[in-house]
Structures are given as C-alpha cells and as structure tokens.
LOBANU-195838 format. One line per field, with one value per atom (N, C-alpha, C): residue number from 1; residue in one letter; atom name; x, y, z. Coordinates in steps of 0.02 Angstrom, whole numbers. Layout:
BEGIN
n: c(NUM|...);
res: c(A|...);
atom: c(CA|...);
xx: c(X|...);
yy: c(Y|...);
zz: c(Z|...);
This chain:
BEGIN
n: c(1|1|1|2|2|2|3|3|3|4|4|4|5|5|5|6|6|6|7|7|7|8|8|8|9|9|9|10|10|10|11|11|11|12|12|12|13|13|13|14|14|14|15|15|15|16|16|16|17|17|17|18|18|18|19|19|19|20|20|20|21|21|21|22|22|22|23|23|23|24|24|24|25|25|25|26|26|26|27|27|27|28|28|28|29|29|29|30|30|30|31|31|31|32|32|32|33|33|33|34|34|34|35|35|35|36|36|36|37|37|37|38|38|38|39|39|39|40|40|40|41|41|41|42|42|42|43|43|43|44|44|44|45|45|45|46|46|46|47|47|47|48|48|48|49|49|49|50|50|50|51|51|51|52|52|52|53|53|53|54|54|54|55|55|55|56|56|56|57|57|57|58|58|58|59|59|59|60|60|60|61|61|61|62|62|62|63|63|63|64|64|64|65|65|65|66|66|66|67|67|67|68|68|68|69|69|69|70|70|70|71|71|71|72|72|72|73|73|73|74|74|74|75|75|75|76|76|76|77|77|77|78|78|78|79|79|79|80|80|80|81|81|81|82|82|82|83|83|83|84|84|84|85|85|85|86|86|86|87|87|87|88|88|88|89|89|89|90|90|90|91|91|91|92|92|92|93|93|93|94|94|94|95|95|95|96|96|96|97|97|97|98|98|98|99|99|99|100|100|100|101|101|101|102|102|102|103|103|103|104|104|104|105|105|105|106|106|106|107|107|107|108|108|108|109|109|109|110|110|110|111|111|111|112|112|112|113|113|113|114|114|114|115|115|115|116|116|116|117|117|117|118|118|118|119|119|119|120|120|120|121|121|121|122|122|122|123|123|123|124|124|124|125|125|125|126|126|126|127|127|127|128|128|128|129|129|129|130|130|130|131|131|131|132|132|132|133|133|133|134|134|134|135|135|135|136|136|136|137|137|137|138|138|138|139|139|139|140|140|140|141|141|141|142|142|142|143|143|143|144|144|144|145|145|145|146|146|146|147|147|147|148|148|148|149|149|149|150|150|150|151|151|151|152|152|152|153|153|153|154|154|154|155|155|155|156|156|156|157|157|157|158|158|158|159|159|159|160|160|160|161|161|161|162|162|162|163|163|163|164|164|164|165|165|165|166|166|166|167|167|167|168|168|168|169|169|169|170|170|170|171|171|171|172|172|172|173|173|173|174|174|174|175|175|175|176|176|176|177|177|177|178|178|178|179|179|179|180|180|180|181|181|181|182|182|182|183|183|183|184|184|184|185|185|185|186|186|186|187|187|187|188|188|188|189|189|189);
res: c(M|M|M|A|A|A|E|E|E|P|P|P|D|D|D|Q|Q|Q|L|L|L|A|A|A|L|L|L|H|H|H|P|P|P|P|P|P|V|V|V|T|T|T|A|A|A|P|P|P|N|N|N|G|G|G|H|H|H|V|V|V|E|E|E|L|L|L|A|A|A|T|T|T|V|V|V|Y|Y|Y|P|P|P|A|A|A|T|T|T|G|G|G|P|P|P|Q|Q|Q|E|E|E|A|A|A|A|A|A|T|T|T|I|I|I|Q|Q|Q|L|L|L|V|V|V|N|N|N|H|H|H|L|L|L|R|R|R|D|D|D|D|D|D|L|L|L|I|I|I|P|P|P|Q|Q|Q|A|A|A|A|A|A|D|D|D|S|S|S|T|T|T|G|G|G|L|L|L|V|V|V|V|V|V|H|H|H|V|V|V|G|G|G|G|G|G|V|V|V|T|T|T|A|A|A|S|S|S|N|N|N|I|I|I|D|D|D|F|F|F|A|A|A|A|A|A|V|V|V|L|L|L|T|T|T|S|S|S|K|K|K|L|L|L|P|P|P|L|L|L|F|F|F|I|I|I|A|A|A|V|V|V|V|V|V|V|V|V|I|I|I|L|L|L|A|A|A|F|F|F|V|V|V|L|L|L|L|L|L|L|L|L|V|V|V|V|V|V|F|F|F|R|R|R|S|S|S|L|L|L|L|L|L|V|V|V|P|P|P|L|L|L|I|I|I|A|A|A|S|S|S|V|V|V|L|L|L|N|N|N|L|L|L|L|L|L|S|S|S|V|V|V|G|G|G|A|A|A|G|G|G|L|L|L|G|G|G|A|A|A|L|L|L|N|N|N|A|A|A|V|V|V|F|F|F|H|H|H|W|W|W|G|G|G|W|W|W|G|G|G|T|T|T|S|S|S|L|L|L|F|F|F|G|G|G|L|L|L|S|S|S|G|G|G|S|S|S|G|G|G|P|P|P|I|I|I|D|D|D|S|S|S|F|F|F|V|V|V|P|P|P|G|G|G|L|L|L|P|P|P|G|G|G|R|R|R|R|R|R|M|M|M|A|A|A|A|A|A|D|D|D|V|V|V|C|C|C|P|P|P|D|D|D|S|S|S|V|V|V|F|F|F|P|P|P|W|W|W|A|A|A|S|S|S|R|R|R|R|R|R|C|C|C|M|M|M|T|T|T|Q|Q|Q|V|V|V|G|G|G|H|H|H|N|N|N|P|P|P|S|S|S|S|S|S|D|D|D|E|E|E|N|N|N|V|V|V|G|G|G|M|M|M|L|L|L);
atom: c(N|CA|C|N|CA|C|N|CA|C|N|CA|C|N|CA|C|N|CA|C|N|CA|C|N|CA|C|N|CA|C|N|CA|C|N|CA|C|N|CA|C|N|CA|C|N|CA|C|N|CA|C|N|CA|C|N|CA|C|N|CA|C|N|CA|C|N|CA|C|N|CA|C|N|CA|C|N|CA|C|N|CA|C|N|CA|C|N|CA|C|N|CA|C|N|CA|C|N|CA|C|N|CA|C|N|CA|C|N|CA|C|N|CA|C|N|CA|C|N|CA|C|N|CA|C|N|CA|C|N|CA|C|N|CA|C|N|CA|C|N|CA|C|N|CA|C|N|CA|C|N|CA|C|N|CA|C|N|CA|C|N|CA|C|N|CA|C|N|CA|C|N|CA|C|N|CA|C|N|CA|C|N|CA|C|N|CA|C|N|CA|C|N|CA|C|N|CA|C|N|CA|C|N|CA|C|N|CA|C|N|CA|C|N|CA|C|N|CA|C|N|CA|C|N|CA|C|N|CA|C|N|CA|C|N|CA|C|N|CA|C|N|CA|C|N|CA|C|N|CA|C|N|CA|C|N|CA|C|N|CA|C|N|CA|C|N|CA|C|N|CA|C|N|CA|C|N|CA|C|N|CA|C|N|CA|C|N|CA|C|N|CA|C|N|CA|C|N|CA|C|N|CA|C|N|CA|C|N|CA|C|N|CA|C|N|CA|C|N|CA|C|N|CA|C|N|CA|C|N|CA|C|N|CA|C|N|CA|C|N|CA|C|N|CA|C|N|CA|C|N|CA|C|N|CA|C|N|CA|C|N|CA|C|N|CA|C|N|CA|C|N|CA|C|N|CA|C|N|CA|C|N|CA|C|N|CA|C|N|CA|C|N|CA|C|N|CA|C|N|CA|C|N|CA|C|N|CA|C|N|CA|C|N|CA|C|N|CA|C|N|CA|C|N|CA|C|N|CA|C|N|CA|C|N|CA|C|N|CA|C|N|CA|C|N|CA|C|N|CA|C|N|CA|C|N|CA|C|N|CA|C|N|CA|C|N|CA|C|N|CA|C|N|CA|C|N|CA|C|N|CA|C|N|CA|C|N|CA|C|N|CA|C|N|CA|C|N|CA|C|N|CA|C|N|CA|C|N|CA|C|N|CA|C|N|CA|C|N|CA|C|N|CA|C|N|CA|C|N|CA|C|N|CA|C|N|CA|C|N|CA|C|N|CA|C|N|CA|C|N|CA|C|N|CA|C|N|CA|C|N|CA|C|N|CA|C|N|CA|C|N|CA|C|N|CA|C|N|CA|C|N|CA|C|N|CA|C|N|CA|C|N|CA|C|N|CA|C|N|CA|C|N|CA|C|N|CA|C|N|CA|C|N|CA|C|N|CA|C|N|CA|C|N|CA|C|N|CA|C|N|CA|C|N|CA|C|N|CA|C|N|CA|C|N|CA|C|N|CA|C|N|CA|C|N|CA|C|N|CA|C);
xx: c(6214|6240|6198|6277|6255|6209|6210|6152|6198|6197|6250|6244|6217|6263|6279|6284|6301|6401|6415|6494|6504|6501|6502|6409|6415|6363|6403|6417|6485|6413|6454|6411|6389|6316|6267|6296|6307|6332|6259|6274|6207|6220|6168|6182|6193|6212|6241|6182|6096|6051|6010|6043|6013|5957|5927|5869|5888|5929|5972|5995|6017|6064|6050|6142|6135|6189|6154|6164|6198|6273|6291|6281|6277|6281|6313|6351|6394|6392|6366|6319|6387|6352|6427|6428|6397|6375|6365|6378|6366|6331|6318|6294|6195|6221|6163|6127|6156|6147|6115|6069|6013|6012|6039|6052|6072|6090|6082|6023|5993|5920|5882|5900|5840|5861|5948|5943|5914|5917|5876|5798|5767|5702|5686|5726|5736|5739|5749|5785|5735|5700|5636|5578|5565|5492|5506|5531|5560|5590|5648|5709|5696|5658|5676|5586|5548|5461|5469|5509|5491|5546|5558|5653|5613|5571|5552|5474|5459|5373|5368|5306|5296|5316|5411|5422|5419|5381|5392|5457|5488|5564|5521|5568|5547|5618|5616|5677|5664|5727|5716|5781|5802|5858|5874|5924|5921|5999|6043|6110|6111|6154|6176|6126|6144|6115|6044|6022|5980|5922|5915|5928|5933|5977|5968|5915|5916|5866|5822|5775|5736|5702|5759|5746|5744|5795|5779|5733|5679|5614|5561|5575|5518|5529|5580|5607|5597|5593|5562|5487|5471|5379|5348|5397|5365|5360|5432|5446|5398|5402|5323|5273|5241|5200|5230|5317|5351|5337|5372|5377|5289|5244|5198|5157|5173|5155|5209|5251|5292|5263|5230|5247|5156|5117|5043|5047|5084|5094|5143|5171|5206|5148|5114|5057|5015|4985|4934|4976|5033|5073|5095|5102|5087|5041|4974|4898|4913|4896|4878|4924|4991|5026|5051|5029|5023|4968|4883|4828|4819|4855|4834|4872|4836|4845|4915|4909|4964|5027|5044|5114|5114|5094|5085|5098|5049|5053|5136|5140|5203|5279|5290|5310|5332|5265|5248|5283|5260|5297|5366|5403|5468|5515|5476|5499|5484|5441|5477|5491|5496|5541|5622|5622|5696|5724|5686|5698|5702|5651|5663|5733|5733|5804|5878|5864|5911|5913|5871|5864|5878|5870|5901|5979|5997|6066|6100|6066|6099|6121|6059|6044|6102|6096|6153|6230|6233|6317|6331|6283|6311|6288|6242|6212|6201|6244|6232|6336|6347|6418|6449|6397|6413|6438|6469|6515|6550|6572|6640|6671|6703|6787|6780|6738|6742|6717|6718|6673|6753|6768|6860|6822|6779|6748|6784|6802|6798|6789|6709|6662|6597|6521|6472|6471|6420|6438|6353|6360|6297|6252|6176|6169|6128|6141|6122|6054|6008|5962|5907|5942|5922|5937|5985|6021|5944|5893|5852|5815|5770|5770|5769|5831|5890|5856|5844|5800|5743|5697|5636|5636|5679|5706|5717|5759|5808|5704|5679|5617|5558|5562|5541|5559|5636|5657|5667|5655|5641|5589|5539|5468|5441|5491|5442|5513|5550|5604|5586|5657|5688|5637|5615|5570|5527|5500|5439|5447|5485|5495|5485|5506|5495|5457|5372|5331|5286|5295|5238|5248|5311|5318|5274|5295|5288|5181|5145|5069|5074|5116|5107|5101|5171|5165|5104|5074|5000|4969|4957|4870|4897|4964|4993|4966|4969|4937|5009|5080|5138|5135|5144|5168|5234|5269|5333|5333|5380|5416|5441|5440|5471|5534|5598|5643|5680|5627|5616|5651|5722|5736|5696|5622|5582|5582|5602|5620|5671|5737|5771|5819|5838|5919|5963);
yy: c(-2241|-2303|-2295|-2308|-2285|-2295|-2273|-2350|-2321|-2373|-2423|-2374|-2321|-2268|-2222|-2209|-2137|-2165|-2110|-2129|-2121|-2058|-2038|-2009|-2020|-2018|-1994|-1920|-1881|-1898|-1881|-1903|-1831|-1831|-1768|-1706|-1645|-1606|-1559|-1552|-1540|-1431|-1435|-1352|-1342|-1262|-1243|-1237|-1244|-1230|-1300|-1365|-1420|-1430|-1397|-1399|-1422|-1399|-1427|-1488|-1517|-1568|-1596|-1550|-1576|-1624|-1675|-1732|-1710|-1740|-1737|-1812|-1813|-1860|-1842|-1889|-1880|-1934|-1932|-1990|-2015|-2073|-2087|-2077|-2028|-2042|-1966|-1932|-1875|-1836|-1763|-1720|-1756|-1762|-1732|-1803|-1872|-1930|-1946|-2002|-2031|-2082|-2110|-2124|-2058|-2015|-1961|-1930|-1956|-1903|-1977|-2051|-2098|-2106|-2082|-2049|-2021|-1931|-1905|-1916|-1936|-1946|-1986|-2062|-2116|-2066|-2056|-2014|-1982|-1921|-1888|-1913|-1974|-2012|-2077|-2110|-2176|-2177|-2160|-2168|-2134|-2050|-2026|-2007|-2034|-2031|-2083|-2145|-2206|-2179|-2131|-2153|-2072|-2021|-1979|-1985|-2058|-2062|-2087|-2018|-2015|-1996|-1969|-1950|-1863|-1831|-1780|-1714|-1757|-1723|-1685|-1635|-1589|-1616|-1642|-1671|-1632|-1598|-1578|-1602|-1625|-1632|-1587|-1555|-1475|-1493|-1417|-1430|-1411|-1420|-1380|-1443|-1497|-1541|-1553|-1542|-1583|-1511|-1459|-1388|-1382|-1402|-1415|-1462|-1530|-1592|-1543|-1505|-1496|-1427|-1377|-1320|-1341|-1388|-1457|-1468|-1495|-1536|-1452|-1447|-1338|-1349|-1314|-1310|-1364|-1434|-1476|-1463|-1444|-1460|-1359|-1327|-1287|-1262|-1272|-1275|-1263|-1337|-1331|-1289|-1258|-1211|-1127|-1104|-1061|-1058|-1119|-1109|-1091|-1128|-1105|-1036|-1023|-955|-898|-915|-853|-899|-942|-945|-915|-935|-907|-795|-814|-728|-699|-730|-716|-731|-767|-768|-730|-701|-631|-600|-582|-536|-511|-576|-554|-537|-599|-583|-489|-462|-392|-372|-397|-346|-345|-407|-411|-426|-434|-444|-508|-550|-624|-690|-749|-784|-833|-855|-877|-842|-783|-764|-794|-767|-781|-885|-881|-976|-998|-972|-1008|-991|-922|-890|-931|-946|-1003|-1069|-1112|-1187|-1177|-1122|-1113|-1119|-1045|-1060|-1113|-1176|-1218|-1274|-1250|-1294|-1305|-1232|-1199|-1211|-1196|-1222|-1290|-1345|-1408|-1436|-1414|-1415|-1392|-1349|-1325|-1364|-1373|-1406|-1511|-1514|-1570|-1587|-1523|-1533|-1542|-1491|-1488|-1563|-1593|-1646|-1720|-1687|-1717|-1741|-1689|-1657|-1673|-1642|-1638|-1707|-1744|-1793|-1869|-1866|-1933|-1930|-1860|-1846|-1849|-1847|-1835|-1759|-1784|-1725|-1695|-1722|-1700|-1665|-1731|-1700|-1676|-1640|-1584|-1526|-1513|-1433|-1451|-1500|-1500|-1515|-1542|-1562|-1635|-1669|-1723|-1779|-1755|-1804|-1793|-1829|-1804|-1767|-1746|-1714|-1681|-1675|-1660|-1577|-1539|-1506|-1461|-1391|-1347|-1348|-1346|-1351|-1293|-1218|-1183|-1188|-1205|-1223|-1212|-1272|-1282|-1196|-1163|-1116|-1092|-1069|-992|-1027|-1087|-1048|-1041|-1012|-1006|-944|-916|-846|-809|-847|-809|-802|-869|-876|-798|-765|-743|-678|-656|-613|-592|-666|-665|-695|-653|-675|-699|-642|-679|-661|-747|-787|-749|-755|-690|-690|-774|-800|-784|-739|-731|-660|-614|-544|-525|-567|-570|-592|-636|-633|-605|-544|-494|-429|-421|-368|-356|-435|-439|-417|-454|-439|-362|-336|-255|-230|-239|-206|-209|-281|-267|-269|-231|-194|-139|-116|-28|-2|-73|-56|-79|-70|-99|-183|-200|-266|-283|-309|-327|-385|-389|-417|-480|-545|-618|-600|-556|-546|-505|-457|-412|-429|-410|-446|-378|-403|-354|-401|-334|-374|-409|-407|-465|-405|-423|-399|-418);
zz: c(4699|4666|4568|4540|4448|4412|4360|4326|4266|4252|4198|4137|4093|4073|4074|4146|4204|4188|4179|4188|4268|4321|4354|4390|4491|4525|4571|4569|4634|4689|4764|4833|4819|4861|4843|4891|4893|4922|4964|5015|5074|5070|5065|5073|5137|5178|5219|5252|5241|5288|5298|5252|5257|5230|5193|5153|5069|5042|4978|4982|4941|4915|4853|4811|4744|4734|4689|4642|4551|4567|4500|4445|4402|4381|4306|4279|4233|4163|4106|4096|4053|4035|3976|3921|3884|3816|3827|3729|3728|3742|3740|3769|3736|3690|3623|3601|3634|3588|3647|3591|3607|3683|3693|3741|3814|3817|3911|3884|3831|3813|3872|3824|3875|3953|3964|4039|4069|4066|4068|4083|4042|4042|4105|4093|4143|4216|4222|4295|4330|4278|4272|4287|4236|4231|4270|4296|4329|4398|4385|4441|4506|4468|4553|4572|4529|4574|4601|4601|4627|4705|4694|4773|4801|4760|4807|4847|4804|4827|4887|4916|4984|5039|5003|5067|5056|5023|5044|5002|4928|4944|4871|4847|4772|4761|4699|4658|4601|4560|4495|4474|4419|4367|4300|4324|4290|4267|4259|4216|4163|4111|4082|4004|4033|3970|3967|4043|4050|3992|4028|3992|3928|3872|3803|3793|3820|3782|3813|3860|3867|3801|3786|3730|3652|3645|3593|3577|3625|3628|3602|3626|3642|3578|3523|3487|3401|3412|3403|3380|3458|3442|3408|3397|3392|3324|3282|3218|3158|3159|3085|3125|3172|3185|3167|3180|3134|3086|3063|2967|2939|2976|2924|2963|3001|3010|2976|2951|2902|2857|2827|2769|2776|2838|2828|2769|2832|2829|2762|2735|2656|2625|2608|2591|2578|2634|2662|2606|2643|2622|2527|2485|2456|2414|2461|2401|2412|2478|2492|2426|2412|2382|2294|2260|2223|2177|2214|2212|2171|2181|2129|2193|2162|2212|2192|2109|2096|2121|2120|2132|2220|2246|2330|2335|2274|2306|2291|2238|2213|2239|2296|2350|2378|2420|2471|2440|2403|2381|2376|2330|2333|2400|2423|2518|2563|2549|2596|2539|2501|2457|2468|2494|2506|2583|2626|2723|2708|2661|2678|2634|2569|2556|2616|2650|2697|2724|2764|2836|2792|2739|2719|2714|2671|2692|2756|2778|2857|2903|2889|2897|2877|2816|2798|2795|2809|2816|2884|2978|3010|3027|3032|3072|3019|2958|2914|2896|2882|2857|2825|2783|2698|2671|2646|2604|2642|2708|2758|2743|2722|2685|2639|2604|2561|2604|2611|2700|2728|2730|2779|2855|2868|2923|2927|3018|3019|3043|3028|3029|3052|3079|3089|3128|3187|3245|3269|3332|3323|3322|3285|3270|3320|3359|3415|3387|3446|3443|3420|3419|3357|3308|3289|3208|3143|3165|3126|3137|3160|3170|3115|3091|3065|2959|2950|2868|2914|2947|2944|2954|2994|3005|2921|2914|2827|2781|2800|2769|2782|2810|2840|2833|2856|2804|2708|2692|2616|2594|2615|2607|2507|2485|2396|2345|2348|2297|2239|2218|2177|2104|2092|2043|2016|2078|2058|2032|2052|2035|1965|1914|1843|1824|1861|1841|1857|1932|1962|1923|1908|1866|1802|1743|1687|1722|1761|1748|1775|1810|1847|1784|1738|1672|1589|1600|1573|1588|1656|1682|1652|1654|1648|1542|1536|1456|1409|1471|1420|1381|1338|1305|1312|1397|1400|1308|1288|1236|1272|1239|1274|1278|1258|1251|1338|1336|1377|1455|1496|1537|1595|1601|1647|1710|1761|1827|1881|1815|1838|1850|1909|1942|1958);
C-alpha cells in the first residue's frame, strides 16, 4: 500500500536465490523537494523499522534519490568546515609570505564575503527565481548538492584577492627603502 505522498509502489521483485527482495517506490514530488526528503526519512526512520521489527530482516533504502539526499546532507554538514579550513590555511600562507597580520586578515574577510555573495546569488537565482528572465531561465529549480562547494574551491585557488596585492607591494617597497608616491600604480595588474 502506497503512502499518500508516493506516486506508485511497485510490487517487490524477488532475487533468484529467494533471499533478496527489491521494492520500488516513486514519490509524487520532485527529487529535491522537501516532501521527497521527508518521505525518505519517514521510510528509513519510522515505516521500515516498524515493519521489520523482530523479523530479522535487513532493509535498506537506496536508489538515486536517496543517495542524492544522503550526499547533499553530508556536503551540507561539511561545507562550513571546508570553508573554515580553506580560510585558515590561506591566512597562514599569507601570514608567512607577507609577514603581516593586516594582509591575511583583509584577504580572509574578502574571501568570506566573496563566497557569501556567490552562494547568496546562487540561491537567489536558482531557488527563489530572482532574475531568471534576465538569464533566460524558465524559473527556479533545484541546485545540485555539489554546487555550493564550488566557491570554496575557487577560494582555495585564489588565495589572495586582487585588492591585497597593491598594499602588499607598497609595504615591500617601503621596507627596501623605496617610498612609492600616491600616484604610482604599484602592484596593479
């Protein structure tokens, strides 16, 4: 019997050895909608444990949708740690290279602001649908679970924002005895 938020429950298929059965459930909602996530969690936490209680059955919920839900949960829980590690390592690297607290501090703050702005814009366009007509999109849609990690990877590749280089270059020139005037474009690329 299908739950109310399921589109269909196919009858179980038994393996040739008779030890494994496979039942397929299709949700009535999309794979990344909250109702689908609730259905998978309800099956795993409530329905299946009650049905398999004291039977000795080992029941697993799998498939593409359940795997994507699990993958998204793992990535979501690890994203703050990933960003923190990248920012801390970039801070330490810049601290060693420039021997200054100001340069790595500014770079870390700008990197965090950059990632926050990128994730916010991603959410605004693809989740809330803001500006979809501007980009030629038909409406809002799901965001794949690996996408929020992309700004962090970019942040790892671009350790020091471009705004830090002119300051660092001026500091280095001052240390070697050259006093750059305010109209020189020192360090600008």
